[in-house]
N, CA, C and O atoms as CSV, one atom per row, in Angstrom:
chain,resi,resn,atom,element,x,y,z
A,1,MET,N,N,43.598,144.643,97.339
A,1,MET,CA,C,44.382,145.198,96.238
A,1,MET,C,C,43.903,146.614,95.967
A,1,MET,O,O,42.700,146.875,95.951
A,2,LYS,N,N,44.823,147.511,95.759
A,2,LYS,CA,C,44.468,148.895,95.472
A,2,LYS,C,C,43.787,148.994,94.112
A,2,LYS,O,O,44.153,148.280,93.178
A,3,ASN,N,N,42.800,149.874,94.001
A,3,ASN,CA,C,42.054,150.019,92.752
A,3,ASN,C,C,42.946,150.361,91.568
A,3,ASN,O,O,42.715,149.879,90.459
A,4,LYS,N,N,43.971,151.194,91.794
A,4,LYS,CA,C,44.826,151.578,90.665
A,4,LYS,C,C,45.606,150.397,90.105
A,4,LYS,O,O,46.038,150.435,88.953
A,5,ASN,N,N,45.794,149.345,90.904
A,5,ASN,CA,C,46.518,148.173,90.445
A,5,ASN,C,C,45.596,147.094,89.886
A,5,ASN,O,O,46.064,146.102,89.327
A,6,LEU,N,N,44.312,147.283,90.032
A,6,LEU,CA,C,43.351,146.269,89.615
A,6,LEU,C,C,43.440,145.982,88.118
A,6,LEU,O,O,43.385,144.818,87.721
A,7,ILE,N,N,43.574,146.987,87.294
A,7,ILE,CA,C,43.662,146.767,85.847
A,7,ILE,C,C,44.908,145.966,85.500
A,7,ILE,O,O,44.875,145.128,84.599
A,8,ASN,N,N,46.015,146.219,86.211
A,8,ASN,CA,C,47.234,145.449,85.967
A,8,ASN,C,C,47.032,143.982,86.329
A,8,ASN,O,O,47.512,143.088,85.631
A,9,TYR,N,N,46.315,143.744,87.432
A,9,TYR,CA,C,46.007,142.383,87.853
A,9,TYR,C,C,45.144,141.678,86.799
A,9,TYR,O,O,45.438,140.548,86.410
A,10,TYR,N,N,44.096,142.338,86.345
A,10,TYR,CA,C,43.213,141.741,85.338
A,10,TYR,C,C,43.959,141.457,84.033
A,10,TYR,O,O,43.800,140.390,83.440
A,11,LEU,N,N,44.767,142.413,83.595
A,11,LEU,CA,C,45.518,142.216,82.350
A,11,LEU,C,C,46.504,141.060,82.500
A,11,LEU,O,O,46.598,140.205,81.620
A,12,GLY,N,N,47.231,141.032,83.603
A,12,GLY,CA,C,48.181,139.942,83.833
A,12,GLY,C,C,47.494,138.590,83.864
A,12,GLY,O,O,48.011,137.610,83.328
A,13,ASN,N,N,46.336,138.542,84.488
A,13,ASN,CA,C,45.580,137.298,84.563
A,13,ASN,C,C,45.115,136.856,83.177
A,13,ASN,O,O,45.149,135.667,82.859
A,14,GLU,N,N,44.686,137.799,82.365
A,14,GLU,CA,C,44.244,137.473,81.000
A,14,GLU,C,C,45.414,136.958,80.166
A,14,GLU,O,O,45.273,135.985,79.424
A,15,ILE,N,N,46.557,137.605,80.288
A,15,ILE,CA,C,47.755,137.165,79.559
A,15,ILE,C,C,48.119,135.744,79.987
A,15,ILE,O,O,48.452,134.901,79.153
A,16,LYS,N,N,48.054,135.490,81.278
A,16,LYS,CA,C,48.364,134.148,81.795
A,16,LYS,C,C,47.405,133.109,81.224
A,16,LYS,O,O,47.836,132.030,80.815
A,17,LYS,N,N,46.106,133.423,81.192
A,17,LYS,CA,C,45.115,132.490,80.645
A,17,LYS,C,C,45.418,132.165,79.185
A,17,LYS,O,O,45.354,131.005,78.778
A,18,ILE,N,N,45.747,133.183,78.403
A,18,ILE,CA,C,46.055,132.958,76.987
A,18,ILE,C,C,47.299,132.084,76.860
A,18,ILE,O,O,47.324,131.141,76.069
A,19,ARG,N,N,48.333,132.402,77.645
A,19,ARG,CA,C,49.584,131.631,77.590
A,19,ARG,C,C,49.329,130.162,77.913
A,19,ARG,O,O,49.792,129.275,77.195
A,20,ILE,N,N,48.599,129.909,78.985
A,20,ILE,CA,C,48.318,128.532,79.387
A,20,ILE,C,C,47.483,127.817,78.335
A,20,ILE,O,O,47.728,126.648,78.038
A,21,SER,N,N,46.500,128.507,77.770
A,21,SER,CA,C,45.641,127.880,76.753
A,21,SER,C,C,46.422,127.485,75.505
A,21,SER,O,O,46.011,126.601,74.754
A,22,ARG,N,N,47.550,128.152,75.296
A,22,ARG,CA,C,48.386,127.835,74.125
A,22,ARG,C,C,49.523,126.880,74.465
A,22,ARG,O,O,50.332,126.536,73.603
A,23,GLY,N,N,49.581,126.454,75.721
A,23,GLY,CA,C,50.518,125.415,76.116
A,23,GLY,C,C,51.952,125.863,76.370
A,23,GLY,O,O,52.868,125.042,76.334
A,24,TYR,N,N,52.160,127.147,76.624
A,24,TYR,CA,C,53.505,127.651,76.891
A,24,TYR,C,C,53.769,127.739,78.397
A,24,TYR,O,O,52.868,128.042,79.179
A,25,THR,N,N,55.011,127.472,78.787
A,25,THR,CA,C,55.440,127.803,80.135
A,25,THR,C,C,55.816,129.284,80.134
A,25,THR,O,O,55.984,129.890,79.076
A,26,GLN,N,N,55.944,129.854,81.322
A,26,GLN,CA,C,56.394,131.253,81.395
A,26,GLN,C,C,57.759,131.401,80.728
A,26,GLN,O,O,57.997,132.357,79.990
A,27,GLU,N,N,58.640,130.459,80.988
A,27,GLU,CA,C,59.992,130.539,80.428
A,27,GLU,C,C,59.967,130.485,78.905
A,27,GLU,O,O,60.639,131.279,78.245
A,28,GLU,N,N,59.203,129.562,78.346
A,28,GLU,CA,C,59.110,129.451,76.890
A,28,GLU,C,C,58.549,130.726,76.275
A,28,GLU,O,O,59.089,131.261,75.307
A,29,PHE,N,N,57.442,131.205,76.866
A,29,PHE,CA,C,56.785,132.353,76.256
A,29,PHE,C,C,57.589,133.627,76.416
A,29,PHE,O,O,57.630,134.447,75.499
A,30,SER,N,N,58.224,133.809,77.554
A,30,SER,CA,C,59.029,135.017,77.741
A,30,SER,C,C,60.181,135.045,76.739
A,30,SER,O,O,60.566,136.111,76.259
A,31,GLU,N,N,60.728,133.872,76.427
A,31,GLU,CA,C,61.796,133.802,75.431
A,31,GLU,C,C,61.276,134.167,74.040
A,31,GLU,O,O,61.948,134.877,73.291
A,32,ILE,N,N,60.094,133.687,73.697
A,32,ILE,CA,C,59.472,134.025,72.409
A,32,ILE,C,C,59.310,135.538,72.287
A,32,ILE,O,O,59.542,136.110,71.222
A,33,CYS,N,N,58.909,136.186,73.391
A,33,CYS,CA,C,58.656,137.629,73.389
A,33,CYS,C,C,59.927,138.462,73.531
A,33,CYS,O,O,59.918,139.661,73.252
A,34,GLY,N,N,61.008,137.838,73.961
A,34,GLY,CA,C,62.220,138.604,74.212
A,34,GLY,C,C,62.149,139.399,75.512
A,34,GLY,O,O,62.703,140.493,75.612
A,35,ILE,N,N,61.462,138.837,76.504
A,35,ILE,CA,C,61.285,139.464,77.810
A,35,ILE,C,C,61.915,138.521,78.840
A,35,ILE,O,O,61.787,137.302,78.720
A,36,SER,N,N,62.584,139.066,79.838
A,36,SER,CA,C,63.142,138.179,80.864
A,36,SER,C,C,62.004,137.449,81.571
A,36,SER,O,O,60.911,137.995,81.727
A,37,ARG,N,N,62.262,136.219,81.997
A,37,ARG,CA,C,61.229,135.428,82.638
A,37,ARG,C,C,60.766,136.075,83.940
A,37,ARG,O,O,59.579,136.045,84.264
A,38,ALA,N,N,61.693,136.655,84.679
A,38,ALA,CA,C,61.327,137.315,85.944
A,38,ALA,C,C,60.393,138.493,85.692
A,38,ALA,O,O,59.394,138.659,86.393
A,39,TYR,N,N,60.717,139.312,84.691
A,39,TYR,CA,C,59.877,140.465,84.360
A,39,TYR,C,C,58.508,139.988,83.868
A,39,TYR,O,O,57.474,140.536,84.251
A,40,TYR,N,N,58.518,138.962,83.015
A,40,TYR,CA,C,57.263,138.440,82.489
A,40,TYR,C,C,56.377,137.912,83.622
A,40,TYR,O,O,55.166,138.133,83.614
A,41,GLY,N,N,56.971,137.221,84.587
A,41,GLY,CA,C,56.213,136.719,85.728
A,41,GLY,C,C,55.549,137.844,86.505
A,41,GLY,O,O,54.420,137.699,86.972
A,42,ARG,N,N,56.241,138.953,86.641
A,42,ARG,CA,C,55.676,140.117,87.335
A,42,ARG,C,C,54.511,140.714,86.556
A,42,ARG,O,O,53.548,141.205,87.146
A,43,ILE,N,N,54.601,140.672,85.239
A,43,ILE,CA,C,53.489,141.142,84.403
A,43,ILE,C,C,52.254,140.286,84.676
A,43,ILE,O,O,51.165,140.815,84.896
A,44,GLU,N,N,52.425,138.966,84.662
A,44,GLU,CA,C,51.288,138.072,84.889
A,44,GLU,C,C,50.688,138.250,86.280
A,44,GLU,O,O,49.483,138.072,86.457
A,45,ARG,N,N,51.499,138.594,87.257
A,45,ARG,CA,C,50.989,138.803,88.615
A,45,ARG,C,C,50.406,140.203,88.807
A,45,ARG,O,O,49.896,140.517,89.882
A,46,GLY,N,N,50.476,141.037,87.783
A,46,GLY,CA,C,49.903,142.380,87.861
A,46,GLY,C,C,50.741,143.352,88.658
A,46,GLY,O,O,50.223,144.358,89.144
A,47,GLU,N,N,52.028,143.075,88.803
A,47,GLU,CA,C,52.909,143.925,89.596
A,47,GLU,C,C,53.426,145.142,88.837
A,47,GLU,O,O,53.942,146.081,89.442
A,48,TYR,N,N,53.290,145.125,87.524
A,48,TYR,CA,C,53.782,146.238,86.706
A,48,TYR,C,C,52.663,146.857,85.890
A,48,TYR,O,O,51.714,146.184,85.486
A,49,ASN,N,N,52.796,148.144,85.661
A,49,ASN,CA,C,51.922,148.861,84.749
A,49,ASN,C,C,52.550,148.705,83.362
A,49,ASN,O,O,53.500,149.411,83.024
A,50,VAL,N,N,52.030,147.805,82.587
A,50,VAL,CA,C,52.633,147.399,81.325
A,50,VAL,C,C,52.422,148.469,80.254
A,50,VAL,O,O,51.324,149.010,80.117
A,51,THR,N,N,53.470,148.769,79.501
A,51,THR,CA,C,53.376,149.754,78.432
A,51,THR,C,C,52.691,149.151,77.200
A,51,THR,O,O,52.565,147.933,77.073
A,52,VAL,N,N,52.264,150.012,76.321
A,52,VAL,CA,C,51.668,149.562,75.061
A,52,VAL,C,C,52.704,148.777,74.259
A,52,VAL,O,O,52.368,147.771,73.633
A,53,ASP,N,N,53.951,149.223,74.273
A,53,ASP,CA,C,55.013,148.498,73.560
A,53,ASP,C,C,55.151,147.066,74.080
A,53,ASP,O,O,55.317,146.133,73.294
A,54,MET,N,N,55.083,146.892,75.396
A,54,MET,CA,C,55.198,145.562,75.981
A,54,MET,C,C,53.979,144.715,75.626
A,54,MET,O,O,54.109,143.521,75.355
A,55,CYS,N,N,52.806,145.322,75.626
A,55,CYS,CA,C,51.601,144.599,75.207
A,55,CYS,C,C,51.720,144.146,73.761
A,55,CYS,O,O,51.273,143.054,73.411
A,56,LEU,N,N,52.317,144.972,72.927
A,56,LEU,CA,C,52.514,144.607,71.530
A,56,LEU,C,C,53.475,143.432,71.401
A,56,LEU,O,O,53.237,142.528,70.600
A,57,LYS,N,N,54.556,143.429,72.175
A,57,LYS,CA,C,55.486,142.291,72.174
A,57,LYS,C,C,54.761,141.005,72.562
A,57,LYS,O,O,54.956,139.957,71.947
A,58,ILE,N,N,53.931,141.102,73.583
A,58,ILE,CA,C,53.204,139.931,74.064
A,58,ILE,C,C,52.193,139.459,73.020
A,58,ILE,O,O,52.113,138.263,72.736
A,59,SER,N,N,51.432,140.370,72.454
A,59,SER,CA,C,50.439,139.966,71.446
A,59,SER,C,C,51.126,139.391,70.213
A,59,SER,O,O,50.624,138.438,69.617
A,60,ASN,N,N,52.252,139.948,69.826
A,60,ASN,CA,C,53.012,139.379,68.702
A,60,ASN,C,C,53.481,137.966,69.037
A,60,ASN,O,O,53.470,137.087,68.175
A,61,GLY,N,N,53.893,137.745,70.285
A,61,GLY,CA,C,54.292,136.407,70.712
A,61,GLY,C,C,53.147,135.407,70.604
A,61,GLY,O,O,53.361,134.244,70.259
A,62,PHE,N,N,51.940,135.858,70.897
A,62,PHE,CA,C,50.759,135.010,70.763
A,62,PHE,C,C,50.287,134.908,69.310
A,62,PHE,O,O,49.523,134.007,68.964
A,63,GLY,N,N,50.741,135.826,68.471
A,63,GLY,CA,C,50.269,135.850,67.092
A,63,GLY,C,C,48.847,136.365,66.993
A,63,GLY,O,O,48.071,135.922,66.146
A,64,CYS,N,N,48.508,137.311,67.871
A,64,CYS,CA,C,47.152,137.853,67.862
A,64,CYS,C,C,47.208,139.381,67.822
A,64,CYS,O,O,48.268,139.985,67.983
A,65,HIS,N,N,46.062,139.978,67.607
A,65,HIS,CA,C,45.956,141.431,67.632
A,65,HIS,C,C,46.026,141.888,69.082
A,65,HIS,O,O,45.515,141.209,69.972
A,66,ILE,N,N,46.646,143.017,69.322
A,66,ILE,CA,C,46.823,143.546,70.677
A,66,ILE,C,C,45.489,143.676,71.421
A,66,ILE,O,O,45.446,143.522,72.641
A,67,SER,N,N,44.426,143.953,70.710
A,67,SER,CA,C,43.122,144.126,71.356
A,67,SER,C,C,42.647,142.859,72.058
A,67,SER,O,O,41.858,142.938,72.999
A,68,GLU,N,N,43.114,141.692,71.618
A,68,GLU,CA,C,42.690,140.443,72.246
A,68,GLU,C,C,43.167,140.326,73.688
A,68,GLU,O,O,42.600,139.555,74.462
A,69,LEU,N,N,44.198,141.078,74.063
A,69,LEU,CA,C,44.661,141.067,75.448
A,69,LEU,C,C,43.681,141.760,76.376
A,69,LEU,O,O,43.671,141.509,77.582
A,70,PHE,N,N,42.856,142.635,75.808
A,70,PHE,CA,C,41.979,143.495,76.619
A,70,PHE,C,C,40.498,143.145,76.521
A,70,PHE,O,O,39.709,143.587,77.357
A,71,ILE,N,N,40.110,142.374,75.537
A,71,ILE,CA,C,38.697,142.192,75.228
A,71,ILE,C,C,37.896,141.544,76.361
A,71,ILE,O,O,36.708,141.833,76.507
A,72,ASN,N,N,38.516,140.676,77.163
A,72,ASN,CA,C,37.784,139.995,78.230
A,72,ASN,C,C,37.995,140.590,79.614
A,72,ASN,O,O,37.581,139.993,80.609
A,73,LEU,N,N,38.626,141.747,79.696
A,73,LEU,CA,C,38.850,142.364,80.998
A,73,LEU,C,C,37.524,142.851,81.569
A,73,LEU,O,O,36.698,143.390,80.833
A,74,PRO,N,N,37.309,142.669,82.871
A,74,PRO,CA,C,36.022,143.019,83.470
A,74,PRO,C,C,35.862,144.494,83.809
A,74,PRO,O,O,34.893,144.861,84.474
A,75,VAL,N,N,36.764,145.337,83.382
A,75,VAL,CA,C,36.667,146.773,83.690
A,75,VAL,C,C,36.480,147.584,82.429
A,75,VAL,O,O,36.378,148.809,82.492
């Protein structure tokens, strides 16, 4: 994996862990966030460089502060 994409991979993986820990499927959670399931799946796989606005939508869907998406990233 290219280094520039590594942060996207880590962030997507963290989002996936949070989603699974809260018992949501990708389809359920993407609907809560107002994001298409296909786009959301790409976020979790680290295929997109996610904007701050999108991170805010996701954190609002989880009911957490946006910083919680980043706190456990290894970079």
